[in-house]
N, C-alpha and C positions, 0 to 999 in steps of 0.2 A: 506494500499500501503505500510508503514512502517511497519508494521508489515511483512509483506510477507518479506523486506529488512533484517529486525532485524534477523529472520527465516531463512534466507539466506548464513547471516553472521556469525550468532551461532558458526557455527561446524571448522567455519576457525578460529576466536577468541578462543572454548574452546580450540582446538590444537596448539595453538598458546601459552596460558598461561601454558596450560601443558605440553610443549615441554620445553619452557624457563622461564615464567617466576614464575610456581613452583619449579626446580631447583633452580635458586637463593635464593631465596627463605630459600629454603629448609640449601642450605649453609651458606645461613648468621644462620640458626641456629647452623647450626654444631660448625660453628666457634667460637662462643657465650658456647662453649662446650667441656669435651675430655670424643671422642669416642675412644676406642677401643675394638673392637666386642670379645679378648682374654682374655679381663679385666675387662671392664664396663660391667657384666653379666645381672646388670643391668638395659642396655641402659646407651644415656648418663648423663655427670655429671656436668655441669652448673659450666662454673668456670671464667665467668665472660670474662675480654678484660685478663686474663694471657695469653691467646694463642700469641695475637699481642705483650702482655712484652718479651716472650718469645722467638720469630720473632724479638728483637730488639735484644737480647742478643746471636742471634744464627749466631757464624760468616758464616756457609753455607747459611744459607737467604743471609747473604747481599753480600757474592760474587757476588749468582745469579741473584740479583736483580742490581747492578750494571756492574755483564759481559750484562748483558738483555740489559740495557739502551745503552753501549757501544755499543753492537751487532746492536742493532735498530737503535741508531742516526747517527752509524759511517757506517752501509751499505747502508743506507736508503740516504744520504747525495753522497754516491760514486754513488747510482742505477743510481740518477736523473742526475750529476754529467756527467755520463758516459755516460749515455741516453740520455740528448741533445745530445752530441758529437755523437752515434750513428745514432739518428736521423737525425742531419743534414746531415752528410752521404749518408744516403739512402733517404734524400729528391732530393738533386742534382742528375741531369741528365745525366745516361752514361748511359753504356748497361748495360743488364744483372743483372739492379738494379732490376728486379720484382725475378733474382732468390737469389739474393743476401739476398734482402728482408724474404724469406723465408727460407734460408742457417743459417741465424743472429735467428732466434728463435727456433734453435733444441736442444741449451742450458737451455730454456726452457722450452721445449718440453719433457724432460727427467725425472723422479723420482727423487723425494729429493733423496730417500734412494738408488739409484744407482748409483744420484752422489755424495753424503754422503761417500759410500764406494768404488767408483770410486778413490777421492781423498785421503782418506784413503791409497792407495796401494803406490797412486804417489805421497805425502808426506813418506812416509815408511825410516827411515832410510838407511836401509840397501837394502833396491828394489827399493826402487823410485827414478820416473823416475826426478822431480823435482831437489832432494837434489843429485845427478849424475849432473845435467847440469852444478848446480850452480859451483860445484866440479870445473867440468871439463873447467868450460868458468870463473870462478869468482874465482878461488881458495878458497875459502868458504866452514868452514864445520859449517853446521846449523841444528839441530836440530829440526824440525818443531814439530813437536807432544809431544816432552816431553821438551822444556821450556812452560813455563807457557804463555808469552810475547808472543815469537814465534806460538804457537797453538793459542790461539786470533788472530793472524793475520789472521793465513788458514782458521778458520774459516767464521771468516765474510767476507776474499777471496775470499771464495768457496760460500756465500752466495751473492757476488756481481756479480762474474760471471754466476750464476744460474738465477739470476733478470734481469737482464741490459737490455736483448730483451725485455722482457714484456713492463718495461721503455719506453725502445725507441719505441716500437708500438704505446705507447697512445701518447708519444713525436710527434712523426712524422704526427700520422693525427690531433694533435694540428698545426704544421706546412702546414700543407696543405694547413690552414681554414684561416690564415694568405697570405694579398692581396699579391699579388706581385708587385702590383705598389708602395705599400710601399717602399719597398727597392729601387727598380728605383729614388724616388724622395729623397730618402737619395742617393742612389750614386749622384744622379744631382750636389746635393748636399755639396759634398768631404769628404761623412762618409763613413768610410774603417767598416773593416767586426769586427772588435772589437764593434765599435759605435752602428752597425747596431743590432750588435747582446742585448749591453745592453740599446739603446730605442728604441729596436721594437720587436724582438724577445722573450727577456723575461720578459717585458712587460704584453705583449700579451698571454705568457701561462700560465703567473704566478694564475689565475683560477684551468687551468691541472697540476698546478708543484705541486701547496698547494693539492687540490684532490689526485693527485698520493701520494704525500709524506704521506698522513695521510691515506690512503689507505695502505702503506709497514712499514709503523709506526704501526700499530694493527694490522696490519695479519702478520708480525715478531714478534710482541709481545709476542706472543702464540708460538713460534717457538719452536718444541723440536728432530724433526727426524734427522736437518742436527749432530747439536752437537751429540746428544745421539751414533748416527750411528757412525760418525766421530774419536771422540776426547771418549767419554763413560761420557765429563763431564769434563773427565779431562787432563793433569796433575796431581792429587787431587782432587780441586775443582774451577781451572779456568774456564771452558767452560762450569759449569753448569750453567745451565738459569731455571728461577723460574719455569717454563711448568716442567722439570724434577724435581728441586725438590719436588715439589705436587704429579707426579711419583712415586718418592723413600716415601712418608711419605702416601701414600696410599700404594704402596706395605709392608709397615714395620704395616698398622690397623691403626694405627695413622690419624683415616679421624675424628675427630676435625680441629688436625692442619693443616692437606691438607685443610679442608675449609677454616682457615683462612689464607693463603696463597695466594692461589683464590680467598679472598674477594679483598687484598690488591693489587692483581694483573688490579682486577676489575676497581678497584680510581684508578690505577695508566694509565690504559685504557682511561675509564674518562677522568682525569684533559687534557691525550693526544690528547682526539676529540676533547673535550670545547675548548681546542687554536685554533685547526685546524680550528675548525669551525666557530672560531673566526674572525683570518684570511679570511678566505677564506671569508665569510660577507664581509670584508672590501673592500681586493681588488675588490668584484663583483660591492658593489656599489663604488671605484672610477671609474671600469672600467667604 
């Protein structure tokens, strides 16, 4: 019986090893080598940790790592905050709330490439609607995609607009699982909405908040399409992310250096995942 079970599992395990484990080992192997097919005709040349030392002195890599972390942490924090607010609104009893839940999901349903190109035109200095509205209503002349700081804010803002409905949908499901009796008892005791939020809603939603936040962080660590299509990583390298730097090095056939950046990215994801799982277990046990 065990032999039959093993025989049935072997194809799935073999496919998983071939599609995930082997590519990772190959990436680690390449990260310790210098390999550019245009010049290294004899195959990869072992260089040890030289690729990682090169990363430490590469301003583009440092900029991409710093912006990636800023993008991920800033966008995730705002997505959770706005998502909780939207979930509260959609959980309230009002007419057409089911239609409202459907409409709210529209930004999340739009493909990222369409969103990036659309907002690239909306933020355009000469023809964009957003600079024109700010010029007309506020009298301010803001160059969004030319200024490094403004371009970062624009990319993060678009990511928040795109993914907040998804977060709100998950938190809405969590809110509907909180017994109404808890809010009624708190209201009888004189608690206002702020006290109910801090002492009932957030503690009850904490496992979902941590899980959703961890998912969004890991997912957005690998972001590529939004900054690449919206700003091209510019101005300069202000909005270049780690995935785009790997893409640029791979396009230049610097496979060893690209692999070392990829291994660093995997390490960041592993650290973030470990922290998220530790927090989840802590609150799960406390609950």
